Each structure stands twice: as structure tokens, then as C-alpha cells.
C-alpha positions in Angstrom: -82.6 -124.8 -11.8 -79.9 -123.3 -13.9 -78.2 -119.8 -12.4 -78.8 -116.4 -14.4 -75.8 -115.1 -16.5 -74.1 -112.2 -14.9 -72.0 -109.8 -16.9 -68.5 -109.2 -15.6 -67.8 -106.4 -13.5 -67.3 -103.2 -15.8 -69.0 -104.6 -18.8 -72.0 -102.5 -19.0 -69.9 -99.4 -18.8 -67.6 -100.9 -22.0 -70.7 -101.3 -23.7 -71.9 -97.7 -23.3 -68.5 -96.5 -24.8 -68.8 -98.7 -27.8 -72.3 -97.3 -28.6 -71.1 -93.8 -28.4 -68.5 -94.8 -30.7 -70.5 -96.3 -33.1 -72.8 -93.3 -32.9 -69.9 -90.7 -33.5 -68.8 -92.9 -36.5 -72.3 -92.9 -38.1 -72.7 -89.0 -37.9 -69.4 -88.4 -39.2 -70.5 -90.9 -42.2 -73.6 -88.7 -42.4 -71.8 -85.6 -42.4 -69.1 -87.0 -45.1 -72.1 -87.8 -47.4 -73.8 -85.0 -47.2 -71.0 -82.6 -48.1 -68.8 -85.0 -50.3 -69.7 -83.0 -53.4 -68.0 -79.8 -51.8 -65.1 -82.0 -50.6 -64.3 -83.1 -54.1 -64.9 -79.3 -55.8 -62.3 -78.2 -52.9 -59.8 -80.9 -53.7 -60.2 -80.6 -57.6 -59.6 -76.4 -57.1 -56.3 -77.0 -55.0 -55.3 -79.8 -57.5 -55.7 -77.3 -60.3 -54.4 -74.4 -58.8 -50.9 -75.9 -57.6 -50.3 -79.5 -58.3 -51.3 -79.8 -61.8 -49.4 -76.5 -63.1 -46.2 -78.1 -61.7 -46.9 -81.1 -63.1 -47.7 -79.8 -66.6 -44.7 -77.6 -66.5 -42.8 -80.7 -66.1 -44.4 -82.9 -68.5 -45.3 -80.3 -71.1 -42.2 -77.5 -70.9 -43.2 -74.8 -73.0 -40.8 -73.1 -75.8 -40.0 -69.4 -74.9 -41.1 -66.8 -77.8 -38.6 -65.5 -79.8 -38.9 -62.0 -78.1 -38.2 -63.5 -74.6 -35.5 -65.7 -75.9 -33.7 -62.4 -77.5 -34.0 -60.6 -74.0 -32.6 -63.4 -72.0 -30.0 -64.1 -74.3 -29.0 -60.6 -74.7 -29.1 -60.2 -71.0 -26.4 -62.8 -70.8 -24.0 -61.9 -73.2 -24.6 -58.2 -73.7 -21.1 -57.5 -72.5 -19.6 -59.5 -75.0 -17.6 -57.9 -77.8 -20.1 -59.5 -80.3 -23.2 -58.2 -78.7 -21.5 -54.8 -78.7 -20.7 -54.8 -82.1 -24.5 -56.0 -83.3 -25.8 -53.4 -81.2 -23.8 -50.7 -82.4 -24.7 -51.7 -86.1 -28.5 -51.5 -85.3 -28.1 -48.2 -83.6 -26.1 -46.8 -86.7 -28.6 -47.9 -88.9 -31.3 -46.4 -86.8 -29.5 -43.0 -86.4 -29.3 -43.2 -90.5 -33.1 -43.9 -90.9 -33.5 -40.6 -88.8 -31.5 -38.4 -90.7 -33.2 -39.6 -93.9 -36.6 -38.8 -92.7 -37.3 -42.3 -91.8 -38.6 -42.0 -88.4 -41.1 -45.4 -88.3 -38.4 -47.4 -89.6 -35.8 -45.9 -87.1 -38.3 -46.5 -84.3 -38.4 -50.2 -85.4 -34.5 -50.6 -85.0 -34.0 -48.8 -82.0 -36.6 -51.3 -80.2 -34.2 -53.9 -81.9 -31.4 -52.3 -80.2 -33.1 -52.3 -76.8 -34.1 -56.2 -77.3 -30.4 -56.8 -78.2 -29.1 -54.9 -75.1 -31.6 -53.6 -72.7 -29.0 -52.5 -70.2 -27.4 -49.7 -72.6 -28.8 -45.9 -72.5 -28.4 -44.7 -76.2 -30.9 -46.8 -77.7 -33.7 -45.6 -75.3 -32.7 -41.7 -76.1 -32.6 -42.0 -79.3 -35.8 -43.7 -79.5 -37.1 -40.7 -77.7 -35.9 -38.2 -80.4 -37.8 -40.6 -83.4 -40.9 -40.6 -81.2 -41.1 -37.1 -80.8 -41.1 -36.4 -84.7 -44.0 -38.5 -84.8 -45.9 -36.5 -82.2 -45.9 -39.5 -79.5 -44.9 -37.5 -76.5 -45.9 -39.3 -74.0 -44.1 -42.4 -75.0 -40.9 -40.4 -75.8 -40.8 -39.0 -72.4 -41.0 -42.4 -70.9 -38.2 -43.5 -73.2 -36.1 -40.6 -72.3 -36.8 -41.4 -68.7 -35.8 -45.3 -69.1 -32.7 -44.0 -70.9 -31.6 -41.7 -67.9 -32.2 -44.7 -65.4 -29.9 -47.1 -67.5 -27.2 -44.3 -68.2 -24.0 -45.5 -67.0 -22.2 -42.0 -67.0 -22.8 -38.4 -67.1 -22.3 -38.1 -70.8 -25.5 -40.4 -71.3 -27.4 -39.0 -68.7 -26.9 -35.5 -70.4 -28.1 -36.9 -73.8 -31.3 -38.2 -71.9 -32.0 -34.7 -70.7 -31.5 -32.8 -73.7 -34.0 -35.1 -75.7 -36.5 -34.9 -72.7 -36.5 -31.4 -72.4 -37.1 -31.2 -76.3 -40.1 -33.9 -76.0 -41.3 -31.8 -73.0 -41.6 -28.4 -74.7 -42.9 -30.1 -78.3 -45.7 -31.8 -76.7 -46.7 -29.7 -73.6 -46.2 -26.1 -74.8 -45.0 -22.9 -73.4 -46.3 -23.8 -70.0 -43.5 -26.5 -69.8 -40.9 -24.2 -71.4 -39.3 -23.7 -68.0 -39.1 -26.9 -67.1 -37.8 -27.8 -70.1 -35.0 -25.1 -69.7 -34.3 -27.0 -66.4 -33.6 -30.3 -68.0 -31.0 -28.2 -70.6 -29.4 -26.7 -67.7 -28.8 -29.9 -65.6 -27.5 -31.6 -69.2 -24.8 -28.9 -69.6 -23.8 -29.0 -66.2 -23.3 -32.8 -66.2 -21.4 -32.7 -69.2 -20.1 -29.5 -70.3 -18.9 -31.2 -73.6 -22.7 -31.8 -74.8 -23.1 -29.1 -77.4 -26.9 -29.8 -78.1 -27.6 -29.0 -74.3 -25.7 -25.5 -74.7 -27.5 -24.6 -78.0 -30.9 -25.6 -76.4 -30.2 -23.4 -73.6 -29.3 -20.7 -75.8 -32.7 -21.0 -77.8 -34.2 -20.9 -74.4 -32.5 -17.9 -73.4 -33.5 -15.7 -76.6 -37.2 -16.8 -76.2 -37.2 -15.6 -72.4 -35.2 -12.3 -73.6 -31.9 -13.3 -71.5 -29.7 -12.9 -74.7 -26.3 -12.4 -72.7 -27.0 -16.1 -71.0 -28.0 -17.3 -74.7 -24.5 -15.6 -75.9 -22.7 -17.7 -73.1 -24.2 -20.9 -74.0 -23.9 -20.3 -77.9 -19.8 -19.7 -76.9 -19.8 -23.0 -74.7 -21.4 -24.9 -77.6 -19.1 -23.5 -80.4 -15.9 -24.1 -78.2 -16.8 -28.1 -77.7 -18.4 -28.6 -81.1 -17.6 -26.0 -83.6 -19.7 -27.7 -86.4 -21.5 -25.4 -89.3 -24.7 -25.3 -87.2 -23.1 -24.1 -84.3 -21.4 -21.2 -86.5 -24.2 -20.1 -87.8 -26.5 -20.2 -84.5 -23.6 -18.1 -82.7 -23.2 -15.9 -85.7 -27.0 -15.3 -86.3 -27.5 -14.4 -82.3 -24.5 -11.9 -82.2 -25.6 -10.1 -85.3 -29.2 -10.0 -84.5 -28.5 -9.3 -80.7 -26.5 -6.4 -82.2 -28.7 -5.0 -84.9 -31.7 -5.5 -82.9 -30.9 -4.2 -79.8 -27.7 -2.4 -80.2 -26.0 -4.4 -77.5 -22.5 -4.5 -77.2 -22.9 -8.5 -77.0 -23.0 -9.2 -80.4 -19.6 -7.3 -81.4 -17.9 -9.4 -78.4 -19.2 -12.5 -79.4 -18.1 -12.1 -83.2 -14.6 -11.0 -82.0 -14.0 -13.7 -79.2 -15.8 -16.6 -80.3 -14.0 -17.4 -83.4 -10.3 -17.8 -82.6 -9.2 -14.2 -83.2 -10.1 -12.1 -80.1 -8.6 -9.0 -81.7 -10.7 -8.8 -85.2 -13.5 -10.3 -87.0 -11.2 -12.2 -89.3 -10.9 -15.6 -87.4 -15.0 -15.7 -87.9 -14.0 -15.6 -91.8 -11.6 -18.1 -91.4 -13.5 -20.5 -89.8 -16.2 -20.3 -92.6 -14.0 -20.8 -95.2 -12.8 -23.9 -93.6 -16.0 -25.6 -93.4 -17.1 -24.4 -96.6 -14.3 -26.3 -98.3 -15.1 -29.1 -96.1 -19.0 -29.3 -96.7 -18.3 -28.9 -100.3 -15.5 -31.6 -100.8 -18.1 -34.0 -98.7 -21.0 -33.2 -100.6 -23.4 -32.1 -97.9 -25.9 -29.3 -98.6 -27.0 -28.9 -95.3 -23.6 -28.2 -93.9 -23.2 -25.7 -96.7 -26.6 -24.2 -96.4 -25.4 -23.5 -92.7 -22.2 -22.2 -93.7 -23.3 -19.6 -96.3 -26.1 -18.5 -94.4 -23.5 -17.7 -91.4 -21.0 -16.1 -94.1 -24.1 -14.0 -95.2 -24.7 -12.8 -91.6 -21.1 -11.9 -91.2 -20.9 -10.2 -94.3 -24.2 -8.0 -93.6 -23.1 -7.6 -90.1 -19.6 -5.8 -91.8 -21.8 -4.1 -94.4 -18.6 -3.5 -96.7 -19.3 -5.9 -99.4 -23.3 -6.2 -100.4 -22.4 -8.1 -103.8 -20.6 -10.6 -101.9 -23.2 -11.1 -99.1 -25.8 -11.7 -101.3 -24.0 -14.3 -103.4 -23.4 -16.0 -100.1 -27.1 -15.8 -99.4 -28.3 -17.0 -102.7 -26.0 -20.2 -102.4 -27.3 -20.7 -98.8 -30.7 -20.9 -100.3 -29.8 -23.1 -103.0 -28.1 -25.5 -100.9 -30.9 -25.5 -98.2 -33.4 -26.5 -101.4 -31.2 -29.4 -102.1 -31.0 -30.5 -98.8 -34.4 -30.5 -97.9 -36.2 -33.9 -97.6 -39.6 -34.2 -98.9 -41.3 -35.5 -95.6 -40.1 -32.4 -93.8 -42.3 -30.0 -95.6 -45.3 -29.3 -93.5 -48.4 -30.5 -95.2 -51.0 -28.1 -93.2 -50.0 -25.1 -95.6 -50.5 -25.5 -99.2 -46.8 -25.2 -101.1 -48.1 -24.0 -104.4 -49.6 -20.6 -103.5 -51.7 -18.6 -105.9 -53.7 -21.4 -107.5 -54.3 -22.6 -103.7 -55.4 -19.2 -102.5 -58.0 -19.4 -105.1 -59.2 -22.8 -103.8 -59.6 -21.3 -100.6 -61.5 -18.5 -101.6 -64.0 -20.7 -103.4 -64.2 -23.2 -100.2 -65.0 -20.0 -97.8 -66.9 -17.4 -99.9 -68.0 -15.7 -96.9 -71.2 -13.4 -96.9 -74.2 -14.2 -98.4 -72.8 -17.0 -100.5 -71.5 -19.0 -97.6 -75.1 -18.6 -96.0 -76.6 -20.0 -98.7 -73.9 -22.6 -99.0 -74.8 -23.7 -95.5 -78.9 -23.7 -95.9 -78.2 -25.8 -98.9 -76.0 -28.1 -97.1 -78.4 -28.4 -94.3 -81.3 -28.7 -96.2 -79.7 -31.6 -97.9 -78.6 -33.4 -94.8 -82.4 -33.2 -93.7 -83.7 -34.5 -96.8 -81.2 -37.5 -96.9 -82.1 -38.2 -93.3 -85.9 -38.0 -93.9 -85.7 -40.4 -96.9 -83.6 -43.0 -94.9 -85.3 -42.8 -91.9 -89.0 -41.5 -92.3 -90.8 -40.2 -89.4 -88.0 -41.4 -87.2 -85.7 -38.9 -88.2 -86.2 -36.3 -85.3 -85.8 -39.2 -82.8 -82.7 -40.4 -84.7 -81.5 -36.7 -84.6 -82.3 -35.6 -81.1 -80.6 -39.3 -79.7 -77.2 -38.6 -81.6 -77.0 -34.9 -80.2 -77.2 -36.3 -76.7 -73.9 -37.9 -77.5 -72.3 -34.8 -78.6 -69.6 -33.2 -76.8 -70.4 -30.4 -74.4 -69.2 -26.7 -75.4 -65.9 -25.9 -74.3 -66.0 -22.8 -71.8 -63.1 -20.1 -71.7 -61.8 -17.2 -73.5 -62.9 -16.3 -77.1 -60.4 -17.1 -80.0 -57.9 -14.3 -81.1 -56.0 -15.1 -84.2 -53.0 -13.1 -85.2 -52.1 -13.8 -88.7 -50.4 -12.7 -91.7 -47.2 -13.5 -94.0 -44.0 -14.5 -92.2 -41.8 -11.8 -91.2 -44.3 -9.0 -91.0 -44.5 -8.3 -87.4 -46.8 -10.9 -86.0 -44.7 -11.7 -83.0 -44.1 -8.4 -81.9 -47.9 -7.8 -82.1 -48.3 -11.3 -80.1 -45.7 -10.2 -77.3 -47.6 -6.5 -77.0 -51.0 -8.2 -76.5 -49.8 -11.0 -74.0 -49.1 -8.5 -71.8 -52.8 -7.7 -71.3 -54.4 -8.8 -68.3 -57.8 -9.6 -70.6 -55.4 -11.9 -72.9 -54.1 -15.4 -72.5 -51.5 -17.0 -74.7 -49.0 -20.0 -75.1 -46.5 -18.3 -76.7 -45.7 -19.9 -80.3 -48.4 -22.3 -80.4 -48.5 -25.4 -82.7 -51.0 -25.1 -85.6 -54.1 -26.6 -84.1 -56.5 -25.1 -86.6 -54.4 -26.0 -89.5 -53.9 -29.4 -88.6 -57.7 -30.4 -87.8 -58.5 -28.7 -91.3 -55.8 -30.1 -93.3 -56.8 -33.6 -92.2 -60.0 -33.1 -93.7 -59.0 -31.1 -96.7 -61.1 -28.3 -98.6 -63.8 -30.8 -99.9 -64.9 -31.6 -96.1 -66.5 -28.5 -96.1 -68.6 -28.8 -98.9 -70.6 -31.8 -97.4 -70.0 -31.4 -93.4 -73.2 -31.2 -91.5 -73.6 -28.0 -88.9 -73.2 -30.6 -86.1 -70.0 -32.1 -87.7 -68.2 -28.5 -88.0 -69.5 -27.8 -84.2 -67.8 -30.8 -83.2 -64.6 -29.7 -84.7 -65.0 -26.3 -83.5 -65.0 -28.0 -80.0 -62.1 -30.3 -80.7 -60.1 -27.3 -81.7 -61.2 -25.1 -78.7 -60.2 -28.0 -76.2 -56.6 -28.6 -77.8 -56.0 -24.9 -78.0 -57.3 -24.0 -74.6 -55.4 -26.7 -72.9 -52.0 -25.0 -73.8 -53.1 -21.4 -73.9 -55.3 -20.6 -71.2 -53.3 -20.9 -67.7 -55.0 -20.7 -64.1 -53.4 -16.9 -63.9 -55.5 -15.8 -67.2 -58.6 -18.6 -66.8 -60.7 -15.2 -66.9 -59.5 -13.6 -69.8 -61.8 -12.5 -72.4 -59.4 -13.6 -75.6 -56.9 -16.5 -76.0 -54.3 -15.9 -79.0 -53.6 -18.4 -81.8 -50.6 -16.7 -83.6 -49.7 -20.1 -85.5 -48.7 -18.9 -89.1 -50.7 -21.0 -91.1 -54.0 -19.7 -89.9 -54.0 -17.4 -92.8 -55.3 -20.0 -94.8 -57.7 -21.7 -92.6 -59.6 -18.6 -91.1 -62.4 -19.7 -93.2 -62.4 -23.0 -91.9 -62.6 -21.2 -88.2 -65.7 -19.1 -89.3 -67.4 -22.5 -89.8 -65.8 -24.6 -87.0 -66.8 -21.5 -84.1 -69.9 -20.1 -85.7 -72.3 -22.3 -83.3 -69.3 -22.8 -80.5 -67.9 -19.5 -80.2 -69.0 -17.1 -82.4 -67.0 -14.3 -80.6 -63.5 -15.0 -82.2 -61.7 -12.0 -83.7 -58.7 -11.8 -86.0 -55.8 -9.4 -86.5 -54.0 -9.4 -89.9 -50.6 -7.5 -89.9 -49.4 -6.2 -93.0 -45.9 -5.0 -93.9 -44.2 -3.4 -96.9 -43.9 -6.3 -99.6 -40.3 -5.6 -100.1 -39.3 -5.6 -96.5 -41.2 -9.0 -96.3 -39.5 -10.6 -99.1 -36.0 -9.6 -98.1 -36.7 -10.8 -94.6 -38.1 -14.1 -95.6 -35.6 -14.9 -98.2 -32.4 -13.9 -95.7 -34.1 -16.0 -92.9 -32.6 -19.2 -92.2 -35.8 -21.0 -91.5 -35.5 -24.6 -90.5 -34.6 -27.2 -92.9 -37.7 -27.8 -95.1 -39.9 -25.6 -92.7 -40.3 -22.8 -95.5 -39.2 -24.1 -98.7 -41.2 -21.6 -100.5 -38.8 -18.8 -99.0 -35.5 -20.5 -100.7 -36.7 -19.5 -104.4 -37.7 -16.0 -105.6 -40.5 -17.2 -107.8 -41.9 -19.3 -104.9 -41.5 -16.6 -102.6 -43.1 -14.3 -105.0 -46.2 -16.6 -105.5 -46.3 -17.1 -101.6 -46.6 -13.7 -100.8 -49.0 -12.8 -103.5 -51.5 -15.9 -102.3 -51.2 -14.5 -98.8 -52.2 -10.7 -99.7 -54.9 -12.4 -101.8 -56.3 -14.3 -98.8 -56.0 -11.4 -96.4 -58.1 -9.1 -98.8 -60.6 -11.9 -98.9 -60.8 -12.3 -95.3 -61.2 -8.7 -94.7 -63.8 -8.1 -97.2 -65.8 -11.1 -96.3 -65.6 -11.2 -92.4 -65.3 -7.1 -91.7 -67.0 -7.3 -88.2 -64.5 -10.2 -87.3 -60.9 -9.2 -89.2 -59.2 -6.0 -88.4 -55.8 -4.8 -90.3 -52.9 -3.9 -88.1 -50.2 -1.9 -90.4 -46.5 -2.7 -89.2 -44.9 0.7 -90.1 -47.9 2.6 -88.2 -47.5 0.1 -85.1 -43.6 0.8 -85.2 -44.3 4.6 -85.8 -47.1 5.3 -83.0 -47.3 1.9 -81.1 -49.7 3.7 -78.4 -52.5 4.9 -80.9 -52.3 1.4 -82.8 -52.5 -0.6 -80.0 -55.0 1.3 -78.0 -57.4 0.9 -81.2 -56.9 -2.6 -81.2 -57.6 -3.1 -77.4 -60.9 -1.0 -77.9 -61.9 -2.9 -80.9 -61.6 -6.0 -78.8 -63.9 -4.3 -76.5 -61.0 -4.1 -73.6 -59.3 -1.3 -71.6 -56.1 0.4 -72.8 -53.3 -1.2 -71.3 -49.7 0.4 -70.7 -47.9 -2.6 -70.3 -48.6 -3.5 -73.9 -46.0 -0.6 -75.0 -43.4 -2.7 -73.3 -43.6 -6.3 -75.6 -39.9 -6.7 -74.8 -40.8 -7.6 -71.0 -43.4 -10.3 -71.5 -43.1 -13.3 -69.8 -44.1 -15.4 -72.5 -41.5 -17.8 -73.8 -41.4 -16.6 -77.8 -39.6 -19.4 -80.1 -40.1 -18.1 -83.6 -37.8 -16.7 -85.8 -38.9 -12.8 -84.8 -38.1 -13.5 -81.0 -34.9 -11.6 -81.1 -36.7 -8.3 -82.6 -39.3 -8.9 -80.2 -37.2 -8.9 -77.3 -35.4 -5.6 -78.5 -35.8 -2.2 -77.2 -39.6 -1.8 -77.9 -40.7 -0.6 -81.3 -37.2 0.3 -82.5 -36.9 0.8 -86.5 -33.6 -0.7 -87.5 -35.1 -3.1 -89.4 -37.6 -1.0 -91.6 -35.2 -0.1 -94.3 -32.6 -3.0 -94.0 -33.8 -4.4 -97.3 -32.8 -1.2 -99.2 -28.8 -2.1 -98.9 -29.5 -4.8 -101.2 -31.9 -3.0 -103.5 -29.9 -3.5 -106.4 -29.8 -7.4 -106.1 -33.5 -7.5 -105.0 -34.6 -5.7 -107.8 -32.7 -7.9 -110.3 -33.4 -11.4 -108.1 -36.7 -11.0 -106.1 -38.8 -8.0 -106.8 -39.8 -8.7 -110.3 -41.4 -11.8 -108.8 -43.6 -9.5 -106.7 -45.1 -7.3 -109.2 -48.8 -7.2 -109.1 -50.6 -9.4 -111.6 -53.5 -7.9 -112.9 
């Protein structure tokens, strides 16, 4: 009988181990089969994220964009003479575009200059200026910041600070005026040779009533840059300060600022030298500034009125020649008397205006009914849900009249009242909104459209005018000169939105107004009609015509203030005004020169003078002969 087979020692243990390994392998295979899809997706995702982009960049290299190539190339060669020369050419072309009134072209060229040499500061700083001209203040501030960061010396840093201050004030209004002053002050300390920093600091001093500080800044500007603009600014400040305030600062400036510390002859010599140079070079802007300064000097001496008048006529003629068409503002019509008639027809007031609005409302409803039928009410309700909510805050108080009629003085006086808020010399928000649409808009606009525009106007104006200190004020002043044309638009904008608005019209002797406008050195093109007697006469006729219309059609909203009565009896006139506004009398209103509001208009010096002085009442009589001959014939009332 055969023997039974026997396993060798340890064989049973090895079989168990093999079986265990086989079981583990089977379990792993089963797990892999179950999750193979997930694993594959994970592997593909890893490949797409890391391996493939690397391989693609090696196999198919991308051609860099033109802009990136230029920037990379410029960064590598910007220190070479060739790159610097090309950058300088582009920069000069951009500067020339700004000078001839083409800011869009200048912006494009400045950006090209930045691409050529990203590390150089002046292109950023000048781009800031060009953007400011188009009202793109946020971008302008950013470019100035970039320019300051890239500046390689104090001169470039000062230039960036000057433009930063200008853009900040232009975009933010009077509440940013002091921070703008800080920028100009820092610029003048970093680069004492920067005349622009000194000039802006001087203007700020005038706006805040610091005439002696302004005078010192103007003297510094003259010392480092005795150009015609500096001559005019210094001469105007000196004579205006002396005439308006009796402050000896005017005499001191004229005697010490122009080369001869003992007499005024140094000023006359400087003017003659500059005039000859400007005439030779054919520069009407420079010639206008020089002749204006010459008039200021001769007017101050009061010795030769005929010579002074000749200089003024020459200054106005040169200013007309120098004015670029794009500079003339579009929010106030250029031709006056016919335009006044158009405005009166567009805003008839009284029963005619009510009937006009009723007819327009009926026409809108008829059209909606015709198009939508029974759904018109639902459609209108749905549209009203999406309209902006009313703007809370003070009622509007418009101060208006012809330029040089005393509006700045009245504004300064009322700004002292706790119940009245103001932004100082605000931008023409109302005029800009209305002029964008034109007079025809008011014939077809719906009540809802007008209310929306009223809300847009109040949002823009209140953002500038109402400070936290006066958020509970009863009125917010809007003193833009162009408002005299668009008060009828305001009445329609605000009828449903803020019906408590009021308007003050300040009126002055037309001869005094005409003389003051004709002799004022307004910014180039800003008041082009004031440089030509016939245009000046037509404009003043139109403004008087509009004032009479608003007084007649809105007697409960519009009040007349006479400048001569305000000067002779300010307490009575101002008490009458604040009582009409429903406010309490205010003693502080009798000290307009102490207002903390920044006043940057042409009348700021007079507003900062001793309260309600009378020096300017009869100033025109020194030139009565010349005015009768050249200007006053155009002011004769037309029947």
C-alpha cells in the first residue's frame, strides 16, 4: 500500500501567504477598475495644466505683440541717445498739440512717449495736464502720481506736484483746495525755480484772502521766470490789492518787483522790452498779456488815460487774435440778443409754461396708449420703479447776473450764514447738463425725464457744495455765471424734484459793468465777447433781457439785488435777502472778506477787500470820454 504524500515542513504557511497576496492583488485590481475613470481625468488635468503649456511654448512660440515689443525694446535702449531723441520729438509734438488746442491728439502722443521710455517722468506729468483739459480728472491724478514716482530729480517731482494740485482742485472743487495748495507749496519748496508752482500758490492766496502771501509768491515767480504772464499776474495783483484794499502791498510790489527799487520805471521798461519781443515773434497771446499789464500800470498811475486806454484796446484785440475756437465755452451762447429771444420762447413761464407742459404730458400719454393700449399703465409703473430716488439736502439758491456785477461779493457775504452751504466758485453743472441737450429738448421731454435731470443736477452739485459741517443747511449756493441763461431749465428740472429753489439776480450800473468787463483780463477765450465793444454791448443787452424775463415770470422765486444799494447799506439789503429766504439775520454776513470759502473768480480780490468799500463805484468815470466813444454807443437801449 503506497504511502500518503506529506507536505514539507512550512509548506502550509507559505500557501496561506500566497493566497493572501493573491487576494490583495485582486482587491487592488478591483479598486483600479472601479476608479480608472477618475484617475484618468486627474492625469489629464495635470497634463493640461503643467506639461502641455510648457511643451506648447517650446513647439509653437508666440510672436509678442507690437505694444509689448516696443515696451521691452524701450526698456532696453531708453538710455541711448537714439531713444532719448525719439522720445523728445514725440514729447515736443504732444506739447505743441496741447498749445494749439488738440488735447485728444496730445494724449495719444504722450502715451506713445510713455511706450518709448516708460521710466521717464515728463510724459506722465504732461499727460495729466492733457487729461485734465478733457475733464478726466481721476486718470489725470493717476498719471501725476506715476510721474512723481518716476521723477529722477526735484524739478520733475515739482512739475508732477503742480499738475496734481491743479487736477485735484479742478475735479474736486473747493473742498480740495487746501490739499491742492499743499501740493503747490511742496512743489515750490522742492524746486524754487518752478514759476508755475509760485503762480498757483499766489492764486490760492488770493482765493483765501492771503494777499501778502500771494504777493510774495508772485514776486518769486517773477524772479525765476519774468515772462509776460508773470508780469501781468504781478501787476494785476499789485494794483488790484492797492485799489481794493488800500494795502501798501500794491505799491511795494510795483516798486520792488521790476528791477528799480526806487521807482515804477522798472516796470515800464520791462513792459516795453516784452512788447517788442512779442511783436517781433508774432505772438498775440504774449502781446495781449503785455498790453493788459501795461494798462494796469498806466491805470494805477492815473496820469495818462488816453495811453492807458490805447493799451487796453490793443490787449483786447490781441486776445481776440489769440483765442482758439475750441477754448470758447459752449454752455453759454456766443451771440447774445437773438439767443436771449430763443431762451425766452423756450421758457415762457406762467400760464404759457403750464399749458406747454400739459400739452406735452397729454401727447406722451396719447403716444403710450396708442403703442401699448391697456398695458400703458403697467409699463409706466414698471419704468417708474427703476427711476433714481429723490436727492435729499438743501434747496438750490442761484446767484446770477452779468459778470463784474458784484455776484462774488454777494456770494461771499451769504456764505457766512450757517443756513447756507456753498462750494465757492462752482463749475457750471446746470449749464453743462442743459447745454448737452439744447433748447429743443424742453419741447419734447417728459415730466419723468425732467425730474431725472433734476436729480442728476442735485447729485452733482450737492456732492461739491454740501460739506458735513453744513449738511443741515436750508440752501446750497450755485453761483455759476452761465445760470442766467438756464434758470428756465432749472425751473423745469426742479419743479417736481425740489420746488423750493430760489434765485438772486444782482444788478449794477451798466456803464460800470461794461467798463469792468472790457478791462478784465479774462482767461483766453473764456469771455471772448468782452473783448469787442459791439459783442460786449449785445451780451449785456441779452443778460438784462433775460433777467427781466425771469423776474416777470417767476416773481415768487426770483429776487433783484442792486449792487449800489448793497454797497451803501449792506445790513439792510442782506437782512432783506435772508428774510426773503426764510432765514434769520446774520451779523457775520457783514464781513464777507472773512469767509473761509475759496473764491477763485476774477472778483475774489474785491470780495477780500474791506467790506463793501466804494472805490470801484466810479472807476469808469476816469475813462468816460473813451468809453462814450468806443463802448457806450453799443449799450444804448434798443426799442
